N, C-alpha and C positions, 0 to 999 in steps of 0.2 A: 642620261639625259632626263631632268627633272620636268614632270610634267604636275601643273597645280589645277584643280578644278576650284574656281571661286564660290564665294558665297552668295554669287550674282547670277542663281540658276532661278528659273520660275518654278512655282510652285513647291519647292523645297524638295526638289529633284535631284538636288546632288547627290546623295547618298546612292539612289537607285542607278544615276547615270555611273559612278565611281564602281558600282558593282558589277554593271554591265562590262565595263572597260576592262576589269580585272578579271572578269571571266573568260573574256577573247584574250588577254594578254598580260598573264599573271605576272611576267616579268619587267613590266613597267614601272619605273618610279613614280609613282602616282600618291598624290597628298589631295585630299579634300578639305578645304579649309571652309569651315562651316561660320566662323568667326571674323566679323568685317573688321574689329579691332586688332586682329591678329594678322590680318592678310598682307599688310605691305611687308611686315617682317618676312611671313612665309613665302613672298614670290622673290627674294631678293636675289636667289639664284636660279628662279625658275627659268628654264629654256621654252617652255610652252605653255600656255596659258588656255583651259576651257572655260569659258564664260559667256554668259548672257549679255553682259555691257562690261565696258572698260574705263572706269572713273579716269581725269587725267593723273590722279596721285597713283593709283594702281601702275597705270604705265609706267610713269617717273619711277619708280619704286623697283620695277622689274629689269635693271640693269643688264641681266644677261637674257632679255628675250627675243627670241627670233620667228616664233612662229603663234599667232592666237586663233584658237577655234572657236569662230562665233557658234553659238545656239539657238541661231535664227537663219530665215533664209534670206531675208533682208539685214543690209549691214549700213543703213545710212544713219544707224546712233554712234556709230564708231567713227573715229577722228582717221579718215583714211592717210592726210597729209602727214599727219605726226608718225603712223606708222611706217609710209613710205621714207619718211626722212631718216628713221633709224632701220632701214631694211628689214622690217619685221612683216611677215606674211600673214595674209587675213584670210581665213576662207570660212566658209560658209557651212550649212549643213540643206543647202536647196535640194529639193526633192524629196526628204524625209516628211514633209507635209502635204506631197501630192495625193494621195488615196482619200485621207482623212476630209482635205480642203475639196478635193473632187466631187466626194458622197455628200459634203453640205450644200455646195453650190447645185448638185441635181435635185437634193432637197428642196431648196428655195424655189427651182425651176416648176417642182410639181406642186409644192405649195400654191403657187399662183395658178399655175394652169388647171389646176384639179379644184382649187377655189376651197382650201383647207382651212383658211381663215374665217370666211362665212361659215364653216360646219362648225368650229370653235365658239363662234360668236352666237349662232342659232343653239348651240348646246348649254351655254351657260343660261340661256332665256327660256329652254326646253322648247323650242322652238319646232316645229317639224313642216319645212319649205322646202321642197324639193326643187334642185336648179341644175344647170347642165354643167360639164366641165370640157376643157378642152385635150388636146393631144398635142404632144410635143412633135411629133411628126408632122404637124402642120405649121411649126416655127421655124422661125431664124433665130440662132444664137450667134453672136457676135462676140470675141474673144480677144481682148486687150492685153497683150503680154501671153505670147504661147512658148514657155518654158517647160517646166515640168508640172507646174500646176494645169497652166491652159491646157498642155496636151493631156493631160488626165482627165479632165473637164470634156473634151473634145470625145476623148474615148467613151466615157461613160454615156454620152447623148448618141452615140453612134448607132446602137442598139433601137433607139426609138424612131431612128429615119429622121430626125433632126437635121436639117440644114446648116452646118457650121461655119461660121468665116473667123478667120483669125488675124490680126494684126501682130506683126513678127519683123524686127530688122532686117532679118536675114530669110527672105523666102524660100531660099533654096536648102533652109534647114526644116521646112516645116513638116510635120507628122501628116500620114496620109489618111487619120480620120479628118482632116480639114478637106471641106467641100474645095474652098477657096480661101487663097491667102494674098494679104495686102502690105505694102509697107506704111509706116507711121504717116507717111505724107499722103496716103489713100484713106485716112480713119473716115473722112467725111461719107465713104462710099458704104463703108460698115454701118457707121452710124444709121444713116437712112434706110437699112434694111433690116437692122435688128429688130426683133422683137422681145428678145432678152440682150442685155448688154453685160458682158461678164468682165469684171476689171480685175487682171490677175498677174499685172506686171509690177516692176520694182518700182520704190521712189528715185528719182533723178531729178536733175534739173529740168528735164525734158518733159517729163510726167506729172509733174508739181501743177496742180490745178487744171490737168489736160481735160477734164469732163468739166467745162464751164457753161455758162448759158448760153453761148452759142451752141456748143456740142449738144446739149439738151434739149434744143429747139430742133435741130436735124433727126434727134430720135423721133420715132412715128409716136404719134400722142397716147397710146396704150403700151408702150414699151416700158419694161420693166428693169431698172438698173440694180446690178449684184454688184457690189466692191466686196472682196476679198483681198485687195492690194494694201494699199493704205489710204486713211482717210484723206490724208493730203492730196489725193489724186483728182478728188473730186472738189469744185467749189461747193462747198455743203450750203451756204447761205442760197446759192443757186438751185440747187437742189430742192429745198424746202419751197422755194418760191414755185418752181416748175410743180410740184407736189400739190402744192394750195391750188395752183391755179388750173387743175385738174389737165396740165399738159403731158402727163405720165399716168404710166397704169398703176405704177408702184415702185418700190424699191426693198431690196434685200442688205441690209448693212451689218458687216460684220467688225469693220473698222470707222475710226472716226476722227475728225481733226483735234478733238480734246477726247481725252480719253482717260477715267469714265466719262460716257457721255453724261453731259451736267442733266440735273433733274428738270432745268427749266426749257432744256432743248424741245423746241416744236415737233422733232422727230418722234417723241415718245406717243404722242396724242394722234399721230397720221393714220387714218383707217387704213391705208394700204401699204404700210411700212410695216418689216421686220426686221426688226433690232436683236441683235445678239451680240454677247459681251466678248468679243474678238477671241471666240473660242472655237472657230473653224478648224484650225490645225491640231486642235487636241485628238489624242489616241492613246489606248493601253500600250501601244507597242512605240512610242515616242522615244524613250532613254533608251531601248535597245537600236532602234535606227540611228538615231545620234552615235550610239557606240560603233556602229557599223561603220558609218563615214569618217569618225575619227581614227579608228584602228587603221582603216585603208590609207589614209593620209599620213599617219604615223609610219607605217611601212615605208611609205614614199618619201617622206621626209629624210628619214633615215638612210635610203639609198639616193638621197639628193636628187630623186625623180619629180617630174612637175605634178604639183598637188591639185587634187579635183577643188573643184568649185572657189578655185581662187581669185581673191578681187583685187588684192593689194600685193 
């Protein structure tokens, strides 16, 4: 059973991932192809691809393909219909980002609650001006999308005594760290109560543009929007309008409609906006965790058992 790691691995992490998989399963027939020009020939007989993306020509060239292991939690960049038509399974690495993104979100919340943006600005001006900070125990955090990442955020908020509300398609499967859980149809209730709105949902037809001008208006005027989902979940123009009208307390954004964020984007200059370059999921443990997910599913695949994190 031939496994190929493609060149399409972010941060040139292919060698590290290949090494981590070989440490766990040295018997796997594994090849890491680092040269894009050599990929199409190399995957001719591959049954399994491990990749960060899957161009159309690569899918067509892999005639014996049976399973694609995506190296991301979201799989909206993959052609689900084309894979399904060929009966090729697609799995994600959902869950490997939970701890780093959860910690990033907690940092965003503390950044705004404790006024770290003001502290940095004053430090640059060599200005000593004492000011007050708030406590997360007095706040309500609304989480849209309570999967692995949203659940981790809720767990991290728990020791602070924060009230945590969740929006989840199946409320019966909600973690105990939520104070209350609502269905997507009840989103407005969560919006109206949230001091911090954390977006951790996948990008789907239902969530694209979910946080539009109307949703932003429903939030309290001092609410902070935190987006670690996908940029397209938020109507970015409407968000800019709300920020410029002082209808929001701020935003912490790791994802954007266009990436890299264009130099002329007004988000760069917003006083109460924290921009990070789509790095919330970064961790020194990333490739080891991806290898763990892959090896678990490799064993399942060989045994013809149901695959974890299967999306196609």
